[in-house]
DSSP file (Angstrom, degrees, kcal/mol; ACC not computed):
  #  RESIDUE AA STRUCTURE BP1 BP2  ACC     N-H-->O    O-->H-N    N-H-->O    O-->H-N    TCO  KAPPA ALPHA  PHI   PSI    X-CA   Y-CA   Z-CA
    1    1 A M              0   0    0      0, 0.0     2,-0.3     0, 0.0    38,-0.2   0.000 360.0 360.0 360.0 133.3    2.2    4.3  -11.7
    2    2 A R  E     -a   39   0A   0     36,-2.3    38,-2.3    39,-0.0     2,-0.5  -0.656 360.0-134.4 -96.1 148.8    3.2    0.6  -12.2
    3    3 A T  E     -a   40   0A   0     -2,-0.3     2,-0.2    36,-0.2    38,-0.2  -0.909  16.1-129.0-107.8 131.1    1.3   -2.4  -10.7
    4    4 A L        +     0   0    0     36,-3.0    38,-0.3    -2,-0.5     3,-0.0  -0.557  38.9 156.8 -74.7 138.1    3.1   -5.2   -9.0
    5    5 A S        +     0   0    0     -2,-0.2     2,-0.3    36,-0.1    -1,-0.1   0.535  41.3  85.9-136.3 -17.1    2.0   -8.5  -10.3
    6    6 A K  S >> S-     0   0    0      1,-0.1     4,-1.5     4,-0.0     3,-0.5  -0.686  71.5-131.7 -92.7 142.0    4.8  -11.1   -9.8
    7    7 A R  H 3> S+     0   0    0     -2,-0.3     4,-2.7     1,-0.2     5,-0.2   0.877 107.6  60.4 -54.3 -39.7    5.1  -13.0   -6.5
    8    8 A S  H 3> S+     0   0    0      1,-0.2     4,-2.3     2,-0.2    -1,-0.2   0.867 101.2  53.8 -56.5 -40.2    8.8  -12.1   -6.4
    9    9 A E  H <> S+     0   0    0     -3,-0.5     4,-1.9     2,-0.2    -1,-0.2   0.884 109.4  47.5 -62.5 -43.6    8.0   -8.4   -6.3
   10   10 A F  H  X S+     0   0    0     -4,-1.5     4,-1.5     2,-0.2    -2,-0.2   0.912 111.8  49.6 -64.1 -43.5    5.7   -8.9   -3.3
   11   11 A L  H  X S+     0   0    0     -4,-2.7     4,-0.6     1,-0.2    -2,-0.2   0.865 110.5  51.1 -63.4 -36.2    8.3  -11.0   -1.5
   12   12 A A  H >< S+     0   0    0     -4,-2.3     3,-0.7    -5,-0.2    -1,-0.2   0.870 109.1  49.9 -67.2 -36.0   10.9   -8.3   -2.2
   13   13 A A  H >< S+     0   0    0     -4,-1.9     3,-1.7     1,-0.2    -1,-0.2   0.805 100.0  66.6 -68.8 -29.1    8.6   -5.6   -0.8
   14   14 A N  H 3< S+     0   0    0     -4,-1.5    -1,-0.2     1,-0.3    -2,-0.2   0.764  95.0  57.5 -61.6 -29.2    8.0   -7.7    2.3
   15   15 A R  T << S+     0   0    0     -3,-0.7    -1,-0.3    -4,-0.6    -2,-0.2   0.456  98.7  79.1 -80.8  -2.3   11.7   -7.2    3.2
   16   16 A G  S <  S-     0   0    0     -3,-1.7    13,-0.2     1,-0.2     2,-0.2   0.101  97.2 -47.3 -88.5-157.3   11.2   -3.4    3.2
   17   17 A L  E     -B   28   0A   0     11,-2.7    11,-2.3    89,-0.0     2,-0.5  -0.519  49.6-145.8 -83.4 143.9    9.8   -1.1    5.7
   18   18 A R  E     -B   27   0A   0     -2,-0.2     9,-0.2     9,-0.2    -1,-0.0  -0.905  15.2-178.0-113.3 133.1    6.5   -1.8    7.4
   19   19 A F  E     -B   26   0A   0      7,-2.7     7,-2.2    -2,-0.5     2,-0.3  -0.834  15.4-157.2-127.4  93.6    3.9    0.8    8.5
   20   20 A P  E     +B   25   0A   0      0, 0.0     5,-0.2     0, 0.0    -2,-0.0  -0.541  19.2 169.6 -75.8 132.9    0.9   -0.7   10.3
   21   21 A M  E >   -B   24   0A   0      3,-2.7     3,-1.0    -2,-0.3     2,-0.4  -0.902  46.2 -82.2-134.5 161.4   -2.3    1.3   10.2
   22   22 A P  T 3  S+     0   0    0      0, 0.0    76,-0.1     0, 0.0    64,-0.1  -0.553 119.5  14.5 -65.5 122.8   -5.9    0.5   11.2
   23   23 A G  T 3  S+     0   0    0     -2,-0.4    61,-2.2    62,-0.2     2,-0.3   0.001 131.8  20.5 105.8 -28.1   -7.4   -1.2    8.2
   24   24 A F  E <   -BC  21  83A   0     -3,-1.0    -3,-2.7    59,-0.2     2,-0.5  -0.991  61.7-128.1-162.9 163.9   -4.1   -2.0    6.4
   25   25 A V  E     -BC  20  82A   0     57,-2.0    57,-2.7    -2,-0.3     2,-0.5  -0.992  24.5-149.4-119.1 129.9   -0.4   -2.4    6.6
   26   26 A L  E     -BC  19  81A   0     -7,-2.2    -7,-2.7    -2,-0.5     2,-0.4  -0.887   8.4-165.0-101.9 126.6    1.8   -0.5    4.1
   27   27 A L  E     -BC  18  80A   0     53,-3.0    53,-2.4    -2,-0.5     2,-0.4  -0.920   6.8-173.6-109.6 138.6    5.0   -2.0    3.0
   28   28 A V  E     +BC  17  79A   0    -11,-2.3   -11,-2.7    -2,-0.4    51,-0.2  -0.999   8.2 170.4-136.0 132.0    7.6    0.3    1.2
   29   29 A R  E     - C   0  78A   0     49,-1.9    49,-3.1    -2,-0.4     2,-0.3  -0.952  30.3-131.5-144.1 120.5   10.8   -0.8   -0.4
   30   30 A P  E     - C   0  77A   0      0, 0.0    47,-0.3     0, 0.0    46,-0.1  -0.532  14.3-154.9 -68.3 132.8   13.1    1.3   -2.6
   31   31 A R        -     0   0    0     45,-2.6    46,-0.1    -2,-0.3    45,-0.1   0.882   9.5-152.3 -81.4 -36.8   13.9   -0.6   -5.7
   32   32 A G        +     0   0    0     44,-0.7    45,-0.1     3,-0.2    44,-0.0   0.745  57.0 120.9  74.0  24.0   17.2    1.1   -6.5
   33   33 A D  S    S-     0   0    0      2,-0.3     3,-0.1    43,-0.3    -1,-0.1   0.342  84.5-108.6-103.2  10.6   16.9    0.5  -10.3
   34   34 A G  S    S+     0   0    0      1,-0.3     2,-0.5    42,-0.1    42,-0.0   0.340  81.6 122.8  89.7 -13.4   17.0    4.1  -11.4
   35   35 A D        -     0   0    0      1,-0.1    -1,-0.3    41,-0.1    -2,-0.3  -0.779  46.3-162.7 -89.8 126.8   13.3    4.2  -12.4
   36   36 A D        +     0   0    0     -2,-0.5    40,-0.4    39,-0.1    41,-0.2   0.320  53.9 112.7 -90.0   6.8   11.5    6.9  -10.5
   37   37 A V        -     0   0    0     38,-0.2     2,-0.1    39,-0.1    -2,-0.1  -0.710  67.0-130.7 -84.7 123.6    8.0    5.5  -11.2
   38   38 A P        -     0   0    0      0, 0.0   -36,-2.3     0, 0.0     2,-0.3  -0.422  19.4-148.5 -72.3 151.3    6.3    4.3   -8.0
   39   39 A A  E     -ad   2  78A   0     38,-2.3    40,-2.2   -38,-0.2     2,-0.3  -0.889   9.4-161.4-117.3 151.0    4.8    0.8   -8.1
   40   40 A I  E     +ad   3  79A   0    -38,-2.3   -36,-3.0    -2,-0.3     2,-0.3  -0.981   9.3 178.2-135.4 146.3    1.8   -0.4   -6.1
   41   41 A G  E     - d   0  80A   0     38,-1.5    40,-2.8    -2,-0.3     2,-0.4  -0.981  11.0-154.1-142.9 150.2    0.5   -3.9   -5.1
   42   42 A F  E     + d   0  81A   0     -2,-0.3     2,-0.3   -38,-0.3    40,-0.2  -0.987  11.3 177.2-133.1 139.7   -2.5   -5.0   -3.1
   43   43 A T  E     + d   0  82A   0     38,-2.6    40,-2.5    -2,-0.4     2,-0.4  -0.990   6.1 175.7-143.2 135.7   -3.1   -8.1   -1.2
   44   44 A V        -     0   0    0     -2,-0.3    40,-0.1    38,-0.2     2,-0.1  -0.976  22.2-146.8-138.3 118.4   -6.0   -9.2    1.0
   45   45 A S    >   -     0   0    0     -2,-0.4     3,-1.5    38,-0.4     4,-0.5  -0.285  28.7-104.5 -84.7 170.2   -6.0  -12.7    2.4
   46   46 A K  T 3  S+     0   0    0      1,-0.3     3,-0.4     2,-0.2    -1,-0.1   0.650 113.1  75.3 -68.1 -16.2   -9.0  -15.0    3.1
   47   47 A K  T 3  S+     0   0    0      1,-0.2    -1,-0.3    38,-0.0     3,-0.1   0.731  89.0  61.5 -62.8 -22.9   -8.7  -14.2    6.8
   48   48 A V  S <  S-     0   0    0     -3,-1.5    38,-0.3     1,-0.3     2,-0.3   0.830 118.8 -81.8 -74.4 -35.3  -10.2  -10.9    6.0
   49   49 A G        -     0   0    0     -4,-0.5    -1,-0.3    -3,-0.4    -5,-0.0  -0.983  61.5 -34.3 160.3-167.5  -13.5  -12.3    4.7
   50   50 A N  S  > S-     0   0    0     -2,-0.3     4,-2.3    -3,-0.1     5,-0.2  -0.052  70.2 -87.7 -73.7-178.3  -15.3  -13.8    1.7
   51   51 A S  H  > S+     0   0    0      1,-0.2     4,-2.7     2,-0.2     5,-0.2   0.868 126.7  54.0 -66.4 -39.7  -14.6  -12.9   -1.9
   52   52 A V  H  > S+     0   0    0      1,-0.2     4,-2.1     2,-0.2    -1,-0.2   0.927 111.9  45.2 -62.9 -43.1  -17.0  -10.0   -2.0
   53   53 A T  H  > S+     0   0    0      2,-0.2     4,-2.1     1,-0.2    -2,-0.2   0.907 114.8  46.7 -61.8 -46.6  -15.4   -8.4    1.1
   54   54 A R  H  X S+     0   0    0     -4,-2.3     4,-2.0     1,-0.2    -2,-0.2   0.906 113.1  49.2 -73.7 -36.8  -11.8   -8.9   -0.2
   55   55 A N  H  X S+     0   0    0     -4,-2.7     4,-2.4     2,-0.2    -1,-0.2   0.911 110.6  51.5 -69.7 -38.6  -12.7   -7.5   -3.7
   56   56 A R  H  X S+     0   0    0     -4,-2.1     4,-2.1    -5,-0.2    -1,-0.2   0.895 109.7  49.0 -58.9 -41.0  -14.4   -4.5   -2.1
   57   57 A M  H  X S+     0   0    0     -4,-2.1     4,-2.2     1,-0.2    -1,-0.2   0.902 109.6  51.1 -70.1 -37.6  -11.4   -3.8    0.0
   58   58 A K  H  X S+     0   0    0     -4,-2.0     4,-2.5     2,-0.2    -2,-0.2   0.879 108.7  52.5 -63.5 -40.1   -9.1   -4.1   -3.0
   59   59 A R  H  X S+     0   0    0     -4,-2.4     4,-2.0     1,-0.2    -1,-0.2   0.918 111.1  47.0 -58.6 -44.2  -11.3   -1.6   -5.0
   60   60 A R  H  X S+     0   0    0     -4,-2.1     4,-2.2     1,-0.2    -2,-0.2   0.876 111.0  51.0 -66.7 -37.1  -11.1    0.9   -2.2
   61   61 A F  H  X S+     0   0    0     -4,-2.2     4,-3.0     2,-0.2     5,-0.2   0.908 108.8  52.6 -67.6 -39.6   -7.3    0.4   -1.9
   62   62 A R  H  X S+     0   0    0     -4,-2.5     4,-2.4     2,-0.2    -2,-0.2   0.913 111.0  46.1 -58.1 -42.8   -6.9    1.1   -5.7
   63   63 A E  H  X S+     0   0    0     -4,-2.0     4,-1.7     2,-0.2    -1,-0.2   0.922 112.8  50.0 -69.2 -42.1   -8.8    4.3   -5.5
   64   64 A L  H  X S+     0   0    0     -4,-2.2     4,-2.9     1,-0.2     5,-0.3   0.936 113.2  46.3 -56.1 -50.0   -6.9    5.4   -2.4
   65   65 A A  H  X>S+     0   0    0     -4,-3.0     4,-2.2     1,-0.2     5,-0.5   0.890 105.7  59.9 -64.5 -39.4   -3.5    4.6   -4.1
   66   66 A R  H  <5S+     0   0    0     -4,-2.4     4,-0.5    -5,-0.2    -1,-0.2   0.901 116.8  31.8 -56.8 -41.1   -4.6    6.4   -7.3
   67   67 A A  H  X5S+     0   0    0     -4,-1.7     4,-0.6    -5,-0.2    -2,-0.2   0.915 125.5  40.5 -85.3 -39.0   -5.1    9.7   -5.5
   68   68 A A  H >X5S+     0   0    0     -4,-2.9     4,-3.0    -5,-0.2     3,-0.8   0.924 111.1  51.5 -81.8 -41.9   -2.4    9.4   -2.7
   69   69 A L  H 3X5S+     0   0    0     -4,-2.2     4,-1.3    -5,-0.3    -1,-0.2   0.803 100.8  64.0 -70.9 -26.6    0.6    7.9   -4.6
   70   70 A A  H 34<S+     0   0    0     -5,-0.5    -1,-0.2    -4,-0.5    -2,-0.2   0.850 119.2  22.2 -61.6 -33.2    0.5   10.4   -7.4
   71   71 A E  H << S+     0   0    0     -3,-0.8    -2,-0.2    -4,-0.6    -1,-0.2   0.805 140.2  19.8-104.9 -32.9    1.3   13.2   -5.0
   72   72 A S  H  < S+     0   0    0     -4,-3.0    -3,-0.2     2,-0.1    -2,-0.2   0.172  87.2 123.2-128.2  19.5    3.0   11.7   -1.9
   73   73 A G  S  < S-     0   0    0     -4,-1.3    -4,-0.0    -5,-0.3    27,-0.0  -0.467  70.0-105.3 -73.2 154.1    4.3    8.3   -3.1
   74   74 A I    >   -     0   0    0     -2,-0.1     3,-1.3     1,-0.1     2,-0.1  -0.715  36.4-124.1 -82.1 116.4    8.0    7.5   -2.8
   75   75 A P  T 3  S+     0   0    0      0, 0.0   -38,-0.2     0, 0.0   -39,-0.1  -0.387  91.6  13.9 -65.2 138.1    9.6    7.7   -6.3
   76   76 A G  T 3  S+     0   0    0    -40,-0.4   -45,-2.6     1,-0.2   -44,-0.7   0.720 104.8 115.5  72.3  24.1   11.4    4.5   -7.3
   77   77 A A  E <   -C   30   0A   0     -3,-1.3   -38,-2.3   -47,-0.3     2,-0.5  -0.917  64.6-124.7-124.5 151.9    9.8    2.4   -4.6
   78   78 A D  E     -Cd  29  39A   0    -49,-3.1   -49,-1.9    -2,-0.3     2,-0.4  -0.808  25.2-164.4 -91.4 131.1    7.5   -0.5   -4.4
   79   79 A H  E     -Cd  28  40A   0    -40,-2.2   -38,-1.5    -2,-0.5     2,-0.4  -0.945   5.7-174.4-117.2 133.3    4.4    0.1   -2.2
   80   80 A V  E     -Cd  27  41A   0    -53,-2.4   -53,-3.0    -2,-0.4     2,-0.5  -0.995   9.7-158.1-132.1 127.5    2.2   -2.9   -1.0
   81   81 A M  E     -Cd  26  42A   0    -40,-2.8   -38,-2.6    -2,-0.4     2,-0.6  -0.924   8.7-162.8-105.6 122.7   -1.1   -2.4    0.8
   82   82 A I  E     -Cd  25  43A   0    -57,-2.7   -57,-2.0    -2,-0.5   -38,-0.2  -0.932  18.6-128.4-105.4 122.0   -2.1   -5.5    2.9
   83   83 A G  E     -C   24   0A   0    -40,-2.5   -38,-0.4    -2,-0.6   -59,-0.2  -0.362  20.8-159.0 -69.1 141.5   -5.7   -5.6    4.0
   84   84 A R    >   -     0   0    0    -61,-2.2     3,-1.6   -40,-0.1     4,-0.2  -0.847  34.0 -87.3-115.6 157.8   -6.6   -6.2    7.6
   85   85 A P  T 3  S+     0   0    0      0, 0.0   -62,-0.2     0, 0.0   -37,-0.1  -0.414 116.1  26.8 -61.2 137.2   -9.9   -7.4    9.1
   86   86 A G  T 3  S+     0   0    0    -38,-0.3     4,-0.4    -2,-0.1     3,-0.3   0.494  82.0 121.1  86.2   5.2  -12.3   -4.5    9.6
   87   87 A G  S X  S+     0   0    0     -3,-1.6     3,-0.8     1,-0.2     8,-0.1   0.816  71.4  56.4 -68.0 -30.6  -10.7   -2.3    6.9
   88   88 A N  T 3  S+     0   0    0      1,-0.2    -1,-0.2    -4,-0.2     4,-0.1   0.794  99.2  61.3 -70.9 -29.0  -14.1   -2.1    5.0
   89   89 A D  T 3  S+     0   0    0     -3,-0.3     2,-0.4     2,-0.1    -1,-0.2   0.636  86.1  91.3 -77.4 -11.6  -15.8   -0.7    8.2
   90   90 A I  S <  S-     0   0    0     -3,-0.8     5,-0.1    -4,-0.4    -4,-0.0  -0.676  89.8-103.5 -88.7 136.3  -13.5    2.4    8.3
   91   91 A A     >  -     0   0    0     -2,-0.4     4,-2.4     1,-0.1     5,-0.2  -0.236  24.7-122.1 -57.0 144.6  -14.7    5.4    6.4
   92   92 A F  H  > S+     0   0    0      1,-0.2     4,-2.1     2,-0.2     5,-0.2   0.875 111.6  51.9 -59.0 -43.0  -13.0    6.1    3.1
   93   93 A A  H  > S+     0   0    0      2,-0.2     4,-1.8     1,-0.2    -1,-0.2   0.879 109.7  50.7 -63.3 -38.1  -11.8    9.6    4.1
   94   94 A E  H  > S+     0   0    0      1,-0.2     4,-2.4     2,-0.2    -2,-0.2   0.921 108.5  49.9 -65.6 -41.3  -10.3    8.2    7.3
   95   95 A L  H  X S+     0   0    0     -4,-2.4     4,-2.6     1,-0.2    -2,-0.2   0.879 108.2  54.9 -62.0 -35.9   -8.4    5.5    5.3
   96   96 A A  H  X S+     0   0    0     -4,-2.1     4,-2.5    -5,-0.2    -1,-0.2   0.909 108.5  48.4 -63.2 -40.6   -7.1    8.2    3.0
   97   97 A E  H  X S+     0   0    0     -4,-1.8     4,-2.6     2,-0.2    -2,-0.2   0.931 110.4  51.2 -64.9 -44.0   -5.7   10.1    6.1
   98   98 A H  H  X S+     0   0    0     -4,-2.4     4,-2.9     1,-0.2    -2,-0.2   0.924 111.1  48.6 -58.7 -47.1   -4.1    6.9    7.3
   99   99 A L  H  X S+     0   0    0     -4,-2.6     4,-2.3     1,-0.2    -1,-0.2   0.901 111.2  48.7 -61.0 -42.9   -2.5    6.3    4.0
  100  100 A D  H  X S+     0   0    0     -4,-2.5     4,-2.3     2,-0.2    -1,-0.2   0.898 111.8  49.4 -61.4 -42.5   -1.2    9.8    3.8
  101  101 A S  H  X S+     0   0    0     -4,-2.6     4,-2.3     1,-0.2    -2,-0.2   0.932 111.7  49.5 -65.7 -42.7    0.2    9.5    7.3
  102  102 A A  H  X S+     0   0    0     -4,-2.9     4,-2.3     1,-0.2    -1,-0.2   0.886 110.2  49.3 -61.7 -38.4    1.9    6.2    6.5
  103  103 A L  H  X S+     0   0    0     -4,-2.3     4,-2.5     2,-0.2    -1,-0.2   0.889 111.0  51.0 -70.5 -36.5    3.5    7.6    3.3
  104  104 A K  H  X S+     0   0    0     -4,-2.3     4,-2.2     2,-0.2    -2,-0.2   0.917 111.2  48.0 -65.3 -43.6    4.8   10.7    5.3
  105  105 A R  H  X S+     0   0    0     -4,-2.3     4,-2.5     1,-0.2    -2,-0.2   0.908 112.5  49.8 -64.5 -41.3    6.3    8.3    7.9
  106  106 A A  H  X S+     0   0    0     -4,-2.3     4,-2.5     2,-0.2    -2,-0.2   0.910 109.5  50.6 -64.9 -42.2    7.9    6.3    5.1
  107  107 A A  H  X S+     0   0    0     -4,-2.5     4,-1.2     1,-0.2    -1,-0.2   0.915 112.2  47.1 -62.7 -42.1    9.3    9.3    3.4
  108  108 A R  H  X S+     0   0    0     -4,-2.2     4,-0.8     2,-0.2    -2,-0.2   0.911 112.7  49.1 -61.1 -44.8   10.8   10.5    6.7
  109  109 A K  H  < S+     0   0    0     -4,-2.5     3,-0.5     1,-0.2    -2,-0.2   0.887 112.8  46.3 -67.1 -39.5   12.3    7.1    7.5
  110  110 A L  H  < S+     0   0    0     -4,-2.5    -1,-0.2     1,-0.2    -2,-0.2   0.698 104.2  63.3 -74.2 -20.7   13.8    6.7    4.0
  111  111 A A  H  <        0   0    0     -4,-1.2    -1,-0.2     1,-0.2    -2,-0.2   0.746 360.0 360.0 -74.3 -23.0   15.3   10.3    4.1
  112  112 A K     <        0   0    0     -4,-0.8    -1,-0.2    -3,-0.5    -2,-0.1   0.526 360.0 360.0 -67.5 360.0   17.5    9.3    7.1
């Protein structure tokens, strides 16, 4: 799994599909470059909270993505998780269910 790091990659993902969930928004955009490795990026703005809160949310997102994208991530697509206020208050198992649900919705939508 590759990590998105450039601003241009995040902006390109923003033009893809949006799947809002409690705690986060998942953006998915097929790259179309022939590489089947999924890529992931995380962003949490200052509106969510202070640095401790934002970093905790990003750590939780990294762990969620490590488990979920390996089995149900969309091959050859960029995935971006955008943190929402209150995301840290949601149980980790519930966030994992939300991410699985969003990935399944994305796979169905891209299969059309």
